[in-house]
C-alpha positions, 0 to 999 in steps of 0.5 A: 205705686201711685197715690190715687186721689179719692173723690170727695163731694165738693163742700163749702169751706165755710159751712161744709154743705155740699156744692156741685162741680159746675163753675160760673158762668154755668147757671147750674153753679151754686159755688164760687172760688176765692181768687187767691185759691183759684190762682194757686190751685186752679180748678181744684181750689176750694169752693164757697157756696153762694149763701156763704159767699154773699153773707159771710165772705164777700162783704166789706171788712172781712178777710178775703183769704181763702177760708179752706186754705186757712183751715188746711182743708183738702182741695176739691178734686175737680171732675167736669160733668158738663162738656158744654163748659169744658173750656180752660179757666180764664181769670180776669183781674180788674184793678186800678 
């Protein structure tokens, strides 16, 4: 018998507020995904709300390791609700 994944509303892994499914560049998106978690888990990676992203996570001198992975939180079960943005995820890493 297969284990069925139960759907849980995606939450910010810092403040625990609910976020939506939509991913950037979708204008309806209100969440971001840490790059290391996104590379490891794809679309099921942890989410960080835009408020926490800009005020607590993406600032100089703060660890950029995924807070959800550090806390061993369950992964997001991705469910695409918008067919317009139903494309494979593309990661572009810019480095020296």
